[in-house]
N, C-alpha and C positions, 0 to 999 in steps of 0.2 A: 712279825709272826709276835702278838703280844705275851707276853709271859703270867699265868695267872694265878694267883693267890687263893691258898686254900684254906689256910688256917694262917689268924693271927695274934699274936699273944704279947700283952706290954709286958716288959720286966721292969728290974730296977734300973738305974739311971738312963730315965731317959731311953732303954734299947726298943726297941720291939723286934720280934723273933718270927719269919715268916717263912709256911710251909707253902711251896710251890708246886704245882701241876704234876712239876717232871720227879719230884720226888725233892728238890733241893732247899734244903732249910738255910737262911740268910740270917743274920744279926743284924740289923740297922740303928745306927748310932742317931736319932733324933733330934741331939745336940749341936748337929754338925747345920742343921740347918737355922739355929736359935739366932746366929750373928748376921747373917748373910739374909735370912728371913726374919725380921723381928716379929711376924704376927706370931711364927712357932712359940716364940716367948710362953705362949699362952700354955702352953703345956707342962709347963715348970708345977703348972697344980696338977696335984695327983690324980683327983678324980676326974678330969677330964681325960688324963691322958691314958686312966684306962678301960675310959670308954672306946677308944680305937675300935671300928668295926671295917669290912671289908665291904667294896662301893659293889654293888651290881654283881656281876660275873667275874671278879675279881680282877678287872686291871685294875686296881689301886686299891688303899688303903684312907679312912677319914675318919677325923672328928667330931666336924663340924663341918656347914658350909663354906668355911673360910680356909680351914686346914686340913691337907689331903695328899699324899704323894704316891705315884704313879706304881705303879710295879715292876716297871722296867728300873725306875729310879733303885729299888731298892734292891732288886737281883742285879744293877752293877753296879752299883756304889757300897753296898751290903758286905756284910763280911758271910764267906760262904762257912757255914761250921759242923755242916755235916748232910746226911742224904736217909731220906725213905721211901717206904716203894712208892712210886708215883700212882696218881690217883687214874684209873684206867676210865672211867667214864670220859673222865675230861679229856684226855689224852684220845679216846677213841675221837670224840668232837673236835678237836683237831685237828684231828690227823684228814675226817672230813672234808673240814671247812676249807685247810689247804688245800685238799685234791677240787673241791667241785672250784672253789678262786684259780686257781691253776684252770682248767678250762674255760674259763670267763663266762662262768655258770651263774644264776643270782637262785637264792633258794625254790624259787617259784618254777622256777624252770629244770629244777632238780625233781622238784616235784612233780611237775608232768612228766619226765623221761622215767623216774620213778614210781612211780603210781604210790609214793609215801605221802602222807600227808605233809604240807610245810609249817605246820605246829607243829609235826612231832621232830622235824628236821632241825627246825631250832632248838629245841628246848635237848635233842641229840648234841648236838653242835656248842650248847653252850655245857655241856655237863650234867644237864640234868634229865637229859632220858635214861629208857630202857633200852634197848632196841633188842624188838626180837631175833634169830639169826637169819629167819624170813628177812626182814628189812634190812639187815645189813648185807645180805647178798644183792637186794634188790636197787642201794644204795650202790656199792660196790659195781655194780655191774654198768650201770646210770653214768660211772664216774670215771670206764673202763679200767676195773683194777679187777684184782680177787680182792676177795673179805680176807687173808690171812695179811695182805700187806695193808689193811684198816688199822694194823693193830704192830705193826712193825715202829 
């Protein structure tokens, strides 16, 4: 399972603060990368450092094409400093994706079985969808689950 970053904020002293979909708040010291990977020395330029962005759906962060960090690396090697409410849409999407993968189903197969468009399933799994109760019921049934289990 990949951990998904929902918010990233540059801080003083080359620290970044990441909020993850599960609500965990992690501080990561980018200085730890400077000696191991000299390319990261470019981040001593505060303007570049402040331009940190979340990649794609949150599997990492980047500053440019050469400077990036994985979400798992930040989560595992960073300092856990607190917790906030989890992002419900991302958590729901991850649960649906994991349930689908447990059944060895592709999004296309889930779409055929449930009657939910593949594009909608993709959005839901990325935490970008806003599914109706009816859609969730169809997905849960096709995955052999109850709708309530999608929220646990």
